[in-house]
C-alpha positions as CSV (number, residue, x, y, z in Angstrom):
1,M,-0.2,0.0,0.1
2,P,1.5,3.5,-0.9
3,T,2.8,5.4,1.7
4,N,3.6,9.5,1.1
5,R,6.0,10.7,3.7
6,F,6.3,14.4,5.0
7,G,8.8,15.7,7.5
8,Y,10.9,13.4,9.6
9,S,10.8,9.3,9.7
10,D,7.2,8.3,9.6
11,D,6.0,11.3,11.8
12,F,3.6,12.5,9.1
13,V,1.8,9.8,7.2
14,L,-0.6,10.0,4.5
15,N,-2.3,6.4,3.5
16,N,-5.3,6.1,1.6
17,G,-6.3,9.6,2.5
18,N,-6.1,9.4,6.2
19,V,-3.5,11.1,7.5
20,G,-1.5,10.1,10.7
21,I,0.7,11.7,13.1
22,N,2.8,9.1,15.1
23,S,0.8,7.0,13.8
24,A,2.1,4.7,10.9
25,I,-1.3,2.9,9.7
26,P,-3.9,5.9,10.5
27,Q,-7.4,4.8,10.9
28,E,-9.3,7.7,10.6
29,K,-9.0,10.9,8.2
30,L,-7.0,12.1,11.0
31,D,-5.5,9.6,13.3
32,V,-3.0,11.1,16.0
33,A,-1.3,9.2,18.3
34,G,-0.5,11.9,21.5
35,S,-2.5,15.3,22.9
36,V,-3.9,17.3,20.5
37,R,-4.1,21.2,21.3
38,G,-5.4,24.3,19.3
39,D,-6.2,27.8,19.8
40,N,-9.4,27.9,17.9
41,V,-10.7,24.4,16.8
42,R,-13.8,24.2,15.2
43,I,-15.7,21.0,15.9
44,A,-18.3,19.9,13.1
45,G,-19.3,16.8,15.0
46,V,-18.6,14.5,18.1
47,S,-18.9,10.7,17.1
48,S,-18.9,7.9,19.5
49,F,-15.5,6.5,20.4
50,T,-14.3,3.6,19.2
51,T,-13.8,0.2,21.0
52,Y,-10.2,-0.8,19.7
53,E,-9.3,-4.5,20.9
54,G,-8.0,-4.6,24.4
55,F,-9.5,-1.3,25.4
56,L,-12.4,-0.1,26.6
57,N,-14.2,3.0,25.6
58,A,-12.7,6.0,26.4
59,N,-14.4,8.8,28.7
60,Q,-14.7,12.5,27.2
61,N,-12.4,14.6,29.7
62,I,-13.0,18.1,29.2
63,V,-10.0,20.3,30.5
64,E,-10.9,23.5,29.2
65,N,-14.1,25.8,28.3
66,I,-16.0,24.6,25.4
67,N,-19.2,25.3,23.9
68,L,-21.1,22.8,21.9
69,E,-23.6,24.4,19.4
70,A,-26.8,23.3,18.2
71,G,-26.5,20.9,15.3
72,Q,-23.5,19.6,16.3
73,G,-24.6,15.9,16.7
74,I,-23.9,15.5,20.4
75,T,-27.3,13.7,21.2
76,G,-26.5,10.4,22.2
77,S,-23.0,10.4,20.8
78,L,-20.9,10.3,23.8
79,S,-19.6,7.4,24.8
80,G,-19.0,6.4,28.9
81,E,-18.6,9.4,31.1
82,V,-18.1,13.1,30.4
83,I,-15.9,15.0,33.2
84,V,-16.2,18.2,33.7
85,G,-12.8,19.9,35.5
86,T,-13.1,22.3,38.3
87,G,-14.0,25.7,37.1
88,I,-14.4,24.6,33.5
89,T,-17.4,25.6,31.7
90,V,-19.3,23.6,29.3
91,T,-22.4,25.5,27.5
92,G,-25.0,24.5,24.6
93,I,-25.5,21.0,25.7
94,G,-28.9,20.1,24.6
95,S,-29.6,23.4,22.8
96,A,-30.6,22.3,19.6
97,T,-34.1,23.1,18.9
98,S,-35.0,19.2,18.2
99,G,-35.0,18.1,21.5
100,Q,-32.5,18.3,24.6
101,G,-29.6,16.5,24.0
102,Y,-28.2,13.8,26.3
103,I,-25.2,12.4,28.2
104,D,-25.2,9.3,29.9
105,S,-23.0,10.3,32.6
106,L,-21.9,14.0,34.1
107,K,-19.6,14.3,36.8
108,V,-19.4,18.0,38.3
109,Y,-17.0,18.8,40.7
110,N,-18.2,22.2,41.8
111,T,-21.8,23.3,41.0
112,F,-24.4,22.2,38.9
113,T,-27.7,24.3,37.6
114,V,-30.4,22.6,36.4
115,P,-32.7,24.1,33.5
116,S,-35.2,26.7,34.8
117,G,-37.8,28.6,33.3
118,G,-41.8,29.0,33.8
119,T,-44.5,26.2,34.0
120,L,-44.8,26.7,29.9
121,D,-41.0,26.4,29.3
122,R,-40.7,22.8,30.6
123,P,-38.5,20.6,28.6
124,S,-40.7,19.1,25.8
125,K,-38.8,16.3,25.4
126,A,-38.3,15.4,29.1
127,K,-36.5,11.8,30.1
128,P,-37.8,10.5,33.3
129,G,-36.0,11.6,36.2
130,Q,-35.0,14.9,34.7
131,L,-35.0,18.0,37.1
132,Y,-36.0,21.5,36.4
133,Y,-36.6,24.7,38.6
134,N,-39.9,26.0,37.8
135,R,-40.1,30.0,38.4
136,D,-43.7,30.2,38.5
137,F,-43.7,28.1,41.7
138,A,-40.0,28.9,42.8
139,T,-39.2,25.2,43.4
140,I,-37.7,22.2,41.8
141,E,-39.4,19.7,39.8
142,F,-38.8,16.1,38.2
143,Y,-40.4,14.1,35.6
144,N,-41.7,10.8,36.4
145,G,-42.2,9.7,32.8
146,T,-45.8,11.1,32.6
147,V,-46.1,14.5,34.3
148,W,-43.8,17.0,36.1
149,R,-44.0,16.8,40.0
150,Q,-42.6,19.0,42.8
151,V,-39.5,17.7,44.9
152,D,-40.8,18.3,48.3
153,N,-39.2,18.5,52.1
154,T,-39.3,15.1,53.4
155,T,-38.3,16.3,56.8
156,Q,-41.9,17.6,57.7
157,R,-43.0,18.0,60.9
158,G,-46.3,15.9,61.1
159,R,-48.6,18.5,62.8
160,G,-52.4,18.1,62.6
161,V,-54.4,21.5,63.2
162,F,-57.9,21.8,63.9
163,G,-60.0,24.8,63.4
164,G,-63.6,26.5,64.1
165,G,-66.5,24.7,64.4
166,F,-69.5,25.2,66.9
167,T,-70.7,24.0,70.6
168,P,-73.4,25.2,69.7
169,S,-72.0,28.9,69.3
170,Y,-69.7,29.4,66.7
171,V,-66.0,29.4,67.7
172,S,-62.7,30.6,66.1
173,T,-60.4,28.3,68.1
174,I,-57.3,26.6,66.6
175,Q,-56.1,23.5,68.4
176,N,-53.4,21.1,67.4
177,I,-51.9,17.8,67.9
178,T,-48.8,15.7,66.8
179,I,-49.8,13.2,64.3
180,S,-47.7,10.4,65.1
181,T,-48.0,10.3,68.6
182,T,-51.0,10.2,71.2
183,G,-52.5,12.7,73.4
184,N,-54.9,15.6,73.8
185,A,-55.0,18.6,71.6
186,S,-53.4,21.6,72.7
187,Y,-54.4,25.4,71.9
188,F,-52.8,26.7,69.2
189,G,-54.7,30.2,68.6
190,E,-57.7,31.8,66.8
191,L,-59.0,32.1,63.4
192,T,-59.8,35.8,62.5
193,L,-63.6,35.1,62.0
194,A,-65.4,32.2,64.4
195,R,-67.1,30.0,62.2
196,S,-67.9,26.4,61.4
197,R,-66.9,24.2,58.4
198,A,-64.1,26.4,57.3
199,V,-62.4,24.2,55.1
200,A,-58.7,23.6,55.9
201,V,-56.0,23.4,52.6
202,G,-52.4,23.8,52.9
203,S,-48.4,22.9,52.2
204,A,-46.0,21.9,54.4
205,N,-45.5,25.4,55.8
206,R,-48.4,26.9,55.4
207,M,-52.3,26.1,56.2
208,L,-55.6,28.0,55.0
209,F,-58.5,28.0,56.3
210,G,-61.5,29.0,53.3
211,G,-65.0,29.9,53.9
212,G,-67.2,28.6,56.6
213,Y,-70.4,29.3,58.1
214,T,-71.6,32.0,60.4
215,G,-75.5,31.9,59.9
216,S,-74.3,33.1,56.2
217,N,-71.9,31.8,54.0
218,Q,-68.5,33.5,54.5
219,S,-65.5,34.3,51.7
220,T,-62.9,34.9,54.2
221,I,-59.4,32.8,54.1
222,D,-57.1,32.8,56.8
223,Y,-53.7,31.7,57.1
224,I,-51.4,30.1,59.6
225,T,-48.0,29.2,59.5
226,T,-48.7,25.3,61.0
227,A,-44.7,25.1,62.5
228,S,-45.6,28.0,64.9
229,Q,-48.4,28.8,67.1
230,G,-50.5,32.0,66.7
231,N,-53.7,33.5,65.5
232,A,-54.4,33.4,62.0
233,I,-54.1,36.4,59.5
234,S,-56.1,37.4,56.6
235,F,-54.9,35.8,53.1
236,G,-57.8,36.9,50.9
237,T,-61.1,35.8,49.9
238,L,-63.1,33.1,48.3
239,L,-65.1,34.2,44.8
240,T,-68.4,34.3,46.9
241,G,-69.2,33.3,50.2
242,T,-69.2,29.2,50.5
243,G,-70.0,26.8,53.2
244,S,-70.0,23.0,53.3
245,H,-67.6,22.7,50.6
246,G,-64.3,20.4,49.6
247,G,-60.8,20.9,49.5
248,C,-57.5,19.6,48.7
249,S,-54.1,20.9,48.1
250,S,-50.6,20.2,46.5
251,S,-47.4,21.6,47.7
252,T,-48.2,25.1,45.8
253,R,-51.9,25.1,45.0
254,G,-55.0,25.1,47.4
255,I,-58.4,24.1,45.8
256,W,-62.1,24.4,47.1
257,A,-64.8,23.1,45.4
258,G,-68.8,23.2,45.7
259,G,-71.0,23.9,48.9
260,Y,-73.5,26.3,49.8
261,S,-73.3,29.9,48.0
262,P,-75.8,30.6,49.0
263,G,-77.8,27.7,46.9
264,F,-76.0,24.8,45.8
265,T,-72.6,25.5,43.5
266,N,-70.4,23.7,41.4
267,V,-67.4,26.3,41.3
268,I,-64.0,25.0,41.9
269,Q,-61.5,27.6,42.5
270,Y,-57.7,27.9,44.0
271,V,-55.2,30.1,45.1
272,Q,-51.3,29.7,45.4
273,I,-50.5,28.8,49.1
274,D,-47.4,30.7,49.2
275,T,-48.8,34.3,47.9
276,L,-51.8,36.1,49.5
277,G,-54.7,37.0,47.3
278,N,-57.9,36.1,46.4
279,A,-59.4,32.8,44.7
280,V,-59.7,32.3,41.1
281,D,-61.7,29.9,39.0
282,F,-60.2,26.3,38.2
283,G,-63.3,24.8,36.7
284,D,-66.5,23.3,37.6
285,L,-67.9,19.8,39.2
286,A,-70.2,18.0,36.9
287,R,-72.9,19.3,39.3
288,A,-73.9,21.4,42.0
289,T,-73.5,19.9,45.1
290,A,-72.5,20.8,48.7
291,Q,-71.8,19.3,52.3
292,M,-68.8,17.7,50.6
293,R,-65.4,16.9,51.1
294,G,-61.9,16.3,49.5
295,L,-58.8,14.6,49.6
296,S,-55.6,14.4,47.1
297,S,-52.2,12.9,46.4
298,P,-49.7,15.2,44.7
299,T,-51.1,15.1,41.2
300,R,-54.8,14.5,42.0
301,G,-57.8,15.9,43.9
302,V,-61.0,13.7,44.5
303,F,-64.2,14.8,45.9
304,A,-66.8,12.8,47.4
305,E,-70.1,14.7,46.5
306,P,-73.7,14.4,47.7
307,Q,-76.6,15.6,45.6
308,Y,-79.1,18.1,45.7
309,N,-82.7,17.5,44.4
310,P,-84.1,20.6,43.3
311,G,-87.4,19.2,42.4
312,S,-88.2,18.0,45.8
313,G,-86.1,20.6,48.0
314,I,-84.4,17.5,49.9
315,L,-80.9,16.5,49.8
316,S,-80.4,13.2,48.4
317,N,-77.1,11.7,49.4
318,Q,-75.6,10.2,46.5
319,P,-72.1,8.2,46.9
320,R,-70.5,9.6,43.8
321,M,-66.6,10.8,43.6
322,T,-65.2,12.8,40.8
323,F,-61.7,13.6,40.6
324,I,-59.2,16.8,39.1
325,T,-55.6,17.1,38.4
326,I,-54.1,19.8,40.5
327,A,-51.6,21.2,38.4
328,S,-54.0,22.0,35.7
329,T,-57.1,23.8,35.4
330,G,-60.6,22.2,34.3
331,N,-63.4,20.4,35.1
332,S,-63.9,17.3,37.4
333,V,-64.3,13.8,36.1
334,A,-66.1,10.8,37.2
335,F,-64.0,8.5,39.7
336,G,-66.4,6.1,41.2
337,D,-68.9,5.6,44.3
338,L,-68.4,5.6,48.0
339,T,-69.9,2.5,49.6
340,A,-73.0,4.3,50.7
341,G,-74.3,8.0,50.0
342,R,-73.9,10.4,52.8
343,R,-73.1,14.2,53.3
344,D,-71.3,16.1,56.0
345,H,-68.5,13.4,56.2
346,N,-64.8,14.2,55.9
347,A,-61.4,12.7,54.5
348,C,-57.6,12.6,54.5
349,S,-55.2,10.8,52.3
350,N,-51.4,9.9,52.1
351,T,-50.0,9.7,48.5
352,I,-51.4,6.5,47.5
353,R,-54.6,5.8,49.8
354,G,-57.6,8.3,50.3
355,I,-59.9,7.7,53.3
356,F,-63.7,8.9,53.6
357,V,-65.3,9.0,57.0
358,S,-68.7,9.2,58.7
359,G,-71.2,11.4,57.7
360,A,-75.3,11.5,57.4
361,T,-77.0,9.0,55.5
362,D,-80.7,9.6,53.5
363,N,-82.6,8.5,57.0
364,P,-80.8,10.9,58.1
365,T,-78.7,8.5,60.4
366,N,-75.1,9.6,61.4
367,S,-72.4,6.8,60.4
368,N,-69.1,5.4,61.6
369,T,-68.3,4.2,58.3
370,I,-64.7,4.6,57.2
371,D,-63.9,3.7,53.3
372,Y,-61.0,4.2,51.1
373,I,-59.6,4.3,48.0
374,T,-56.5,3.8,45.6
375,I,-56.1,7.7,44.2
376,A,-54.1,6.9,41.3
377,T,-56.8,4.7,39.7
378,T,-60.3,5.0,39.4
379,G,-63.0,3.1,40.7
380,N,-65.6,2.2,43.7
381,A,-64.7,2.7,47.5
382,L,-64.2,-0.3,49.7
383,D,-64.9,-0.7,53.3
384,F,-62.0,0.1,55.8
385,G,-63.6,-0.4,59.3
386,D,-65.3,1.6,61.7
387,L,-64.6,4.9,63.9
388,I,-65.3,4.7,67.6
389,E,-68.5,6.8,67.7
390,V,-71.0,7.4,64.9
391,R,-71.0,11.0,64.4
392,R,-71.1,13.9,61.6
393,G,-69.1,17.1,60.8
394,L,-65.8,15.9,62.6
395,G,-62.5,16.9,61.1
396,A,-59.6,15.0,59.6
397,C,-56.2,14.9,59.0
398,S,-53.1,12.7,58.5
399,N,-49.5,12.0,57.7
400,S,-48.1,9.2,55.1
401,I,-49.3,6.5,58.0
402,R,-51.9,7.5,59.9
403,G,-55.5,9.2,59.4
404,V,-56.8,11.1,62.9
405,F,-60.4,12.3,63.1
406,A,-61.8,14.4,65.6
407,G,-65.0,15.9,67.0
408,G,-68.3,15.8,65.2
409,S,-71.8,15.4,66.8
410,N,-74.5,12.7,67.1
411,G,-77.9,14.9,66.9
412,P,-77.7,17.4,69.9
413,A,-74.5,15.5,71.3
414,F,-71.2,17.3,70.5
415,T,-67.9,15.3,71.1
416,N,-64.2,15.8,71.9
417,T,-63.3,12.4,70.5
418,I,-59.9,11.8,68.6
419,D,-59.7,8.5,66.9
420,F,-56.9,7.4,64.3
421,I,-56.0,4.4,61.6
422,S,-53.2,3.0,60.2
423,I,-53.8,4.3,56.8
424,N,-52.2,1.5,54.8
425,T,-53.8,-1.4,56.6
426,F,-57.4,-2.1,57.5
427,G,-59.6,-2.0,60.6
428,N,-61.4,0.0,63.2
429,A,-60.1,3.4,64.7
430,Q,-58.2,3.5,67.8
431,D,-58.5,6.0,70.7
432,F,-55.9,9.0,70.1
433,G,-57.0,11.9,72.9
434,D,-59.4,14.6,73.3
435,L,-60.3,17.9,72.1
436,T,-59.7,20.9,74.3
437,A,-63.6,20.7,73.9
438,A,-66.6,19.1,72.7
439,I,-67.1,20.6,69.1
440,G,-68.8,19.7,65.8
441,G,-68.8,21.2,62.3
442,I,-64.7,21.2,62.6
443,N,-62.1,21.1,60.1
444,A,-58.7,19.9,60.0
445,G,-55.2,19.6,57.5
446,S,-51.8,19.0,58.3
447,D,-48.1,19.5,57.1
448,S,-47.6,16.1,55.8
449,H,-50.7,15.1,54.0
450,G,-51.1,13.5,50.7
451,G,-50.8,16.4,48.4
452,L,-47.5,16.6,49.5
453,G,-45.8,14.2,47.9
454,G,-42.1,14.3,47.2
455,F,-39.2,11.7,47.6
C-alpha cells in the first residue's frame, strides 16, 4: 500500500486518504497518537468513540472551556462519562431545537445548575428523572415519565391542626396535635372569624382555612404558619361566600369545590398557597353539590359529592366521587362511588390511599363508616373499618402513615373524641385523645398530608 512521507521518518503519514501523526497506519481521516492542542478548533461533530481490541471505550474528559452548539450531533453520541474539571464551563448541551441532548453520565466537581423557566417552558422532550427549576412556583420539579412532580421536603413536622366549629355557638379556636403520637390536643391560636365548616388546605409550611358558616356563608380565607403557634392572618377571599364545601391541596395549590353559595354551587376555585390573594376560577364540578369533602395525592384531587334534588328540595345523598388534576385547570371527571351515599363527612389521605369517614345518610342517620380508595386509579371505594363513635361534621387530617379524626356530633350531642387509623392497613379506629372541647362542624389539615408527595 503506498505511503507518502512528509517531514521526518514516519511522524507524518498519508495512507489511502487518511492522515497519521505518529501513527504508521492511520485508521481515520486524522489519526493522532498523542495529545492535540489548538487555539481555535472548530468541531463539526462529535462521534461515538471506537473500542479497539484490548481497550475499553474512552471517557470524554473536558479540561478547558468549550461550547457545543446546536447541530453538532452531540445527542446520544458520547461514550461513558463526561468529566468536567473544576472551574470549566460547558455550554450548549441540549440547545438544539429538535430536543434536549443527553449524556449517559455527567460528573461535576463544583456546581451544577438544572434547566429553569416558567411552567410553559418545561422541556418538551423530558426523560424520566429529569430535574427542572420552575420559576412560577419557586420549586424544583422532576419528570416521572408522565407528569412533572414537585420535589418536596421530607422532613415534615407531622402536625395536625383543627380549626373553628360550633359548640353550638360558633368558635374561632385553633388547636393542634402531633399525628405520630397520641394525646390530647393543645391550644394553637384563633381564626380571624369564628365560624364552622371552614375548609382547610395547605402545604408543609402554611395552612389556609377558606369559607365557612356563621348563619350566612363566608368568603374569608385565613392562614397560619403550621410549625409555629399564634392567631390566623387574613389571606384573601373566595370567589363568593361558601360553606359545606370540599378542599384539597398540593405543595403549591389550595383548591376548594362546591358547597352552599348560598344555593348549591359547582364552582372549583384555587389559590397559590405561598402568596396572598383571592381565589380564582379552576373549573366546574359536574353538578352543583354541597356538604362534600376532598383529599389529594401530589397530582390528583378527589371529591366525594352528595347531590341536591332541586325538584323536591330534599338532600339526596349520592355516593358519587369525581377527580381533578391539581396542576392544571378544568372540570372534574367521574371517579367512582363510595360504599354508601352520605353527607357532612370528611376525608384525608397519604400519597397512595384516600380515606372518607362518617357522615349522615338519607334517613338521616349518622355513620361511623370508613371507606378507602386508591387515588391513582378510578373505581368504587371499599370498606376499611369503623370509627369509635357514630358522628358527622368531624375534622380529618393525616401524615403518610396515620389518619386522625376529631370532634363531630350525633344529634344534639357534640364530642371531643379523637381517634386514628393506620392508612395502609385495614381495621377499626383506635383512641388517640381528646380535643380541648366538644366541637362539631370542625375542620382540619396537616403539614404532611398526601398531596405533598416528594421523595
